[in-house]
ROMARZA-872688 format. One line per 4 residues: number of its first residue (from 0); their letters; for each residue x, y, z of C-alpha. Coordinates in steps of 0.001 Angstrom, whole numbers, plus 500000, padded with zeros to 6 digits. Last residue first. Example, Ala and Ser with C-alpha at 12.3 -4.5 7.8 and 13.67 -1.06 7.14 Angstrom:
1 = sa = 513670 498940 507140 ~ 512300 495500 507800
// end
This chain:
378 = rtli = 895918 744791 111327 ~ 899652 744458 110851 ~ 902411 742384 112424 ~ 906149 742851 111948
374 = hvva = 908480 740135 113197 ~ 912133 740571 114138 ~ 914477 737790 115246 ~ 917965 738479 116581
370 = tags = 920697 735926 117197 ~ 924238 736443 118494 ~ 922943 739396 120505 ~ 924143 738734 124055
366 = ggvn = 922407 735374 124033 ~ 919394 735087 121736 ~ 917231 738119 121021 ~ 913522 738555 120219
362 = halg = 912072 741761 118707 ~ 908332 741971 117977 ~ 906992 744883 115929 ~ 903511 746359 115660
358 = irag = 901158 747946 113141 ~ 897564 749141 113525 ~ 897385 750503 117066 ~ 894589 753106 117288
354 = kvqr = 894946 753666 121028 ~ 897613 751517 122626 ~ 895736 749227 125015 ~ 897321 748784 128459
350 = eggv = 894047 749075 130362 ~ 892417 746488 128134 ~ 894588 745175 125307 ~ 891593 744105 123198
346 = grlq = 892154 746410 120219 ~ 892794 743579 117758 ~ 896206 745096 117043 ~ 897029 745242 120754
342 = dvle = 895844 741704 121486 ~ 897819 740367 118512 ~ 900851 742327 119684 ~ 900661 740719 123121
338 = viqk = 900363 737210 121660 ~ 903352 737929 119408 ~ 905510 738987 122369 ~ 904380 735891 124243
334 = igta = 905745 733851 121326 ~ 909275 735268 121633 ~ 909177 734947 125425 ~ 908155 731284 125633
330 = gvph = 911578 729671 125198 ~ 913169 731978 127787 ~ 910591 731901 130542 ~ 911170 735653 130969
326 = gcgk = 908723 737533 133165 ~ 905975 740118 132616 ~ 907909 742908 134324 ~ 911478 742590 133073
322 = lggs = 910802 740425 130017 ~ 908437 743074 128762 ~ 905624 744454 130888 ~ 903055 743357 128319
318 = tnvv = 902969 746922 126926 ~ 906626 746505 126057 ~ 907176 749700 124060 ~ 904761 752400 122904
314 = vrgn = 905961 754104 119727 ~ 906074 757812 118777 ~ 904850 758959 122164 ~ 901249 759706 123070
310 = kgvt = 901820 759246 126836 ~ 899001 756730 127345 ~ 901287 753716 127220 ~ 904906 754598 127969
306 = tegr = 907470 754988 125164 ~ 907922 758781 125452 ~ 907908 758662 129239 ~ 910739 761158 129776
302 = miag = 912909 758306 131111 ~ 912322 756356 127891 ~ 913364 759373 125813 ~ 916520 759837 127881
298 = aaeg = 917514 756224 127389 ~ 916762 756278 123657 ~ 918928 759232 122641 ~ 922476 757837 122554
294 = kkff = 922204 756419 119056 ~ 919199 757854 117249 ~ 915763 756652 118265 ~ 913162 754219 116893
290 = glde = 915673 752762 114418 ~ 915547 749158 115599 ~ 919150 749518 116791 ~ 918292 752545 118917
286 = malv = 915245 751185 120722 ~ 916930 747785 120976 ~ 920028 749207 122650 ~ 917908 750969 125268
282 = ealt = 915862 747807 125789 ~ 919044 745771 126308 ~ 920335 748289 128874 ~ 917368 747448 131099
278 = fcdh = 918308 743777 131065 ~ 916468 740923 129352 ~ 914614 743746 127602 ~ 913846 741960 124310
274 = veav = 911373 744213 122553 ~ 907578 744218 122189 ~ 906633 747132 119969 ~ 903610 749365 119405
270 = nmds = 902634 751999 116867 ~ 905378 751316 114330 ~ 905414 753498 111194 ~ 908548 755414 112242
266 = aavg = 910596 752222 111971 ~ 909752 752107 108275 ~ 907374 750005 106178 ~ 907392 747886 103019
262 = aiky = 906862 744660 104952 ~ 909869 742901 103405 ~ 912016 746038 103593 ~ 911117 746745 107213
258 = akqs = 911860 743114 108099 ~ 915285 743090 106455 ~ 916201 746362 108188 ~ 914989 744901 111474
254 = ankt = 917094 741757 111101 ~ 920246 743721 110247 ~ 919931 746241 113069 ~ 919063 743547 115603
250 = atie = 921987 741374 114465 ~ 924306 744368 114835 ~ 923507 744787 118536 ~ 924924 748237 119211
246 = tlsk = 927283 750077 121534 ~ 929813 747246 121796 ~ 931023 747587 118205 ~ 933097 745421 115848
242 = rqal = 932202 742292 117782 ~ 934688 739433 118363 ~ 935172 740145 122055 ~ 931416 740128 122663
238 = gltd = 931127 736398 122050 ~ 928636 734412 119996 ~ 929324 736380 116813 ~ 926378 737762 114861
234 = tava = 923122 736448 113427 ~ 920095 737829 111591 ~ 916481 736704 111339 ~ 913444 738160 109560
230 = saai = 909669 737634 109557 ~ 907519 740250 107832 ~ 903854 741147 107288 ~ 902530 738623 109803
226 = eisg = 898845 739406 109305 ~ 896420 739506 112220 ~ 893270 737393 111983 ~ 890230 738546 113983
222 = kkkk = 887716 737384 111400 ~ 889344 734916 109024 ~ 892321 734851 106690 ~ 893561 731483 105446
218 = tsli = 897335 731011 105221 ~ 897228 729951 108839 ~ 899133 730372 112083 ~ 897889 729293 115513
214 = vasa = 899787 730915 118356 ~ 901080 729661 121689 ~ 902538 730920 124959 ~ 904029 729015 127879
210 = gdsi = 905304 729899 131334 ~ 907934 729563 134049 ~ 910282 732333 135120 ~ 913778 733362 136227
206 = pscd = 913725 737140 136376 ~ 914695 740051 134107 ~ 917504 742254 135409 ~ 917707 746001 136118
202 = llkl = 915883 745414 139426 ~ 918804 743342 140721 ~ 921341 745982 139795 ~ 923323 746563 136628
198 = pdai = 926199 749054 136884 ~ 927953 746916 138098 ~ 927129 743217 137841 ~ 924498 742130 140383
194 = rssr = 924282 745242 142529 ~ 921540 744845 145115 ~ 918567 747193 144856 ~ 918951 750810 145971
190 = mvqe = 919047 752266 142436 ~ 916014 750241 141400 ~ 914118 751438 144456 ~ 915067 755051 143734
186 = vtil = 913873 754747 140142 ~ 910524 753662 141513 ~ 908630 750370 141459 ~ 905010 749471 140788
182 = nrfq = 903957 745882 141402 ~ 902403 743343 139055 ~ 905514 741202 138673 ~ 904944 737864 136916
178 = anpn = 902555 739231 134300 ~ 899420 737367 133174 ~ 896945 739969 134507 ~ 898707 742747 132542
174 = ltah = 898055 746327 133721 ~ 900563 746080 136601 ~ 903026 744800 133975 ~ 902882 748155 132149
170 = yhnk = 904020 749901 135339 ~ 906764 747291 135826 ~ 907923 748041 132281 ~ 908108 751788 132926
166 = vava = 910011 751435 136209 ~ 912435 748915 134697 ~ 913255 751252 131807 ~ 913555 754180 134257
162 = aleq = 916362 752323 136028 ~ 918463 752573 132872 ~ 917949 756336 132910 ~ 918937 756461 136582
158 = ettg = 922117 754515 135818 ~ 923074 757217 133360 ~ 923741 757231 129597 ~ 926535 759674 128780
154 = fekm = 926771 758530 125169 ~ 930124 756760 124793 ~ 930951 756133 128454 ~ 927441 755039 129357
150 = hvra = 927198 752842 126261 ~ 930547 751195 127076 ~ 929532 750557 130682 ~ 926150 749149 129621
146 = liay = 927722 746745 127137 ~ 930063 745487 129859 ~ 927090 745148 132225 ~ 925356 743138 129506
142 = lgpf = 928204 740630 129651 ~ 928207 740511 133450 ~ 924448 740012 133673 ~ 924900 737293 131033
138 = taga = 927445 735416 133123 ~ 931217 735355 132779 ~ 933409 732778 134471 ~ 936367 733401 132169
134 = gree = 935980 729950 130641 ~ 932316 730666 129968 ~ 933221 733852 128125 ~ 935964 732162 126130
130 = esga = 933687 729267 125197 ~ 931100 731711 123863 ~ 927690 732302 125370 ~ 924314 730610 124829
126 = gmla = 925257 727705 127096 ~ 925504 730499 129645 ~ 921802 729934 130266 ~ 922536 726425 131508
122 = tavd = 925105 727656 134002 ~ 922725 730322 135312 ~ 919918 727759 135605 ~ 922170 725374 137530
118 = epkh = 923253 728201 139859 ~ 919629 729161 140449 ~ 918742 725581 141455 ~ 915930 724081 139374
114 = dtmk = 912137 723996 139557 ~ 912071 727701 138637 ~ 912949 727169 134977 ~ 910067 725619 133061
110 = eigl = 910076 726980 129493 ~ 907597 727060 126625 ~ 906962 728592 123209 ~ 904366 726736 121157
106 = vavt = 903660 727308 117460 ~ 900657 725615 115838 ~ 900256 725120 112095 ~ 897607 725673 109416
102 = eyqg = 897963 725540 105610 ~ 901102 723431 105299 ~ 903891 722771 102797 ~ 902946 725777 100658
98 = smls = 906380 727331 101053 ~ 904827 730332 102780 ~ 903401 728048 105439 ~ 906722 726374 106224
94 = nvan = 908425 729778 106218 ~ 906013 731114 108827 ~ 906605 728061 111027 ~ 910355 728501 110770
90 = hlal = 910087 732154 111792 ~ 907742 731261 114668 ~ 910192 728684 116005 ~ 912961 731277 115643
86 = ggsa = 910995 733803 117688 ~ 910355 731261 120420 ~ 913972 730103 120538 ~ 915311 733675 120756
82 = cage = 916405 733162 124379 ~ 918838 730473 123183 ~ 918163 729536 119553 ~ 916399 726193 119765
78 = vkfa = 913591 724847 117565 ~ 911840 721575 118454 ~ 909817 720118 115592 ~ 906585 718200 115175
74 = pvtf = 905130 716529 112078 ~ 901510 715601 112860 ~ 899672 713113 115063 ~ 898644 715737 117610
70 = glee = 897078 714568 120900 ~ 898456 717520 122878 ~ 900646 715362 125115 ~ 901863 713264 122187
66 = affa = 902706 716365 120138 ~ 904370 717786 123247 ~ 906907 714981 123600 ~ 907278 714397 119850
62 = glhe = 908452 717940 119263 ~ 910200 718084 122621 ~ 912766 715368 122022 ~ 915421 717082 124137
58 = qggl = 914351 715855 127583 ~ 916817 715861 130484 ~ 914922 718596 132303 ~ 917586 721211 132960
54 = mgsl = 920103 720837 130133 ~ 917738 719143 127688 ~ 914662 721263 128358 ~ 916659 724512 128401
50 = mngv = 916078 726400 125154 ~ 912526 725929 123909 ~ 910463 726925 120861 ~ 908124 724145 119730
46 = flae = 906756 723964 116169 ~ 903720 721737 115548 ~ 902443 720704 112131 ~ 899167 720111 110259
42 = vrne = 896697 721593 112763 ~ 893099 721203 111557 ~ 892570 718149 113801 ~ 893278 720351 116819
38 = stda = 890074 722292 116353 ~ 889334 725838 115209 ~ 887800 728989 116650 ~ 891188 730725 116503
34 = dkla = 890817 731773 120151 ~ 889853 728210 121022 ~ 892931 726897 119232 ~ 895089 729461 121062
30 = gfva = 893709 728384 124434 ~ 894243 724759 123445 ~ 897875 725578 122747 ~ 898538 727653 125863
26 = qral = 896719 725558 128471 ~ 897924 722282 126987 ~ 901546 723431 126949 ~ 901394 724716 130530
22 = hrps = 899854 721445 131704 ~ 902599 719364 130074 ~ 905270 721706 131427 ~ 903958 720948 134934
18 = vgwl = 902240 723443 137250 ~ 902656 723338 141025 ~ 905700 725578 141240 ~ 904551 728238 138805
14 = egfk = 907093 730912 139680 ~ 905957 733445 137103 ~ 904214 733843 133751 ~ 900449 733363 133393
10 = ttaa = 899585 731245 130431 ~ 899430 732647 126931 ~ 897014 732567 124023 ~ 896837 733401 120321
6 = gsvy = 894627 732386 117400 ~ 894344 733343 113724 ~ 897853 734691 113292 ~ 898040 735189 109540
2 = vkm = 900439 734285 106749 ~ 900260 735718 103236 ~ 901523 733894 100137
// end
């Protein structure tokens, strides 16, 4: 059984103060239905990826909540897996189609974060960490700073190389009308920005964002459909202290190897990738754990422009601007990645189009790597 993305749409990401979650959901889902050239009465199930609605908004029953808002009288499910909630919702939707349960489903990724105090958002996000980490007062910038320190010591990675990740993703974001940050930055600006958790600075970190993205999946192929050739998930320990290595995200390695095997492809076959750059170090780890570069070589390659659009590198990464430039409404991110890949594989990426893109990879991570979801899409 093959599964196709027949429609895809996203809202703008950013500080959307005057826009409600209900409006974001309608904009994304009905945009995806229009793109699929189908109507809501063809949708047989709704999958919603979201992390923080209960902790921040007091509403956990999101399947029914958004089904009612969208006018769907179909089975509806909320899927939560920290910042990988969108990717996990897509994975469950793919499996439901492959089982023969449904023929057409909608997947919505959504998050509304900026209406709340930063300290409340930080506390809620740490719900994805371990009890020991929360008890020690750790935050995710602090946890990724630990990973960065170990990587720097082991492989000689520099702060300037990490800064180059942010510079590249901000450049891509300037080409994306839906991105939160459409401004160019320099390595020097990243280096001068406030230190959040040494060596990570403010401009090494993805922002707090609002937004929604949606896709329509079907087992029926039509004009403009993009095949989901593989959908794979892997898990690891919640806390860093229990990991065998701090220079890799094992869940990413395992999920990507599963996905490559399912799709019958290799890392070297990828033309474009959307990876989970919640912090600049996270993109470096992803590039290595996905097999695009050997350990210790990704940071230098990114700084040399090998993953920048128009540079003719082996794979172009985060054409949307990534989490860093496009924004990171956590439940929406995994679906936004798919929307971006669909645009790339259809050849409608505009100024950020990767020439001749035929195969792409989406990589969505929960927490500090306890969950990793990898999807491979082909034209």
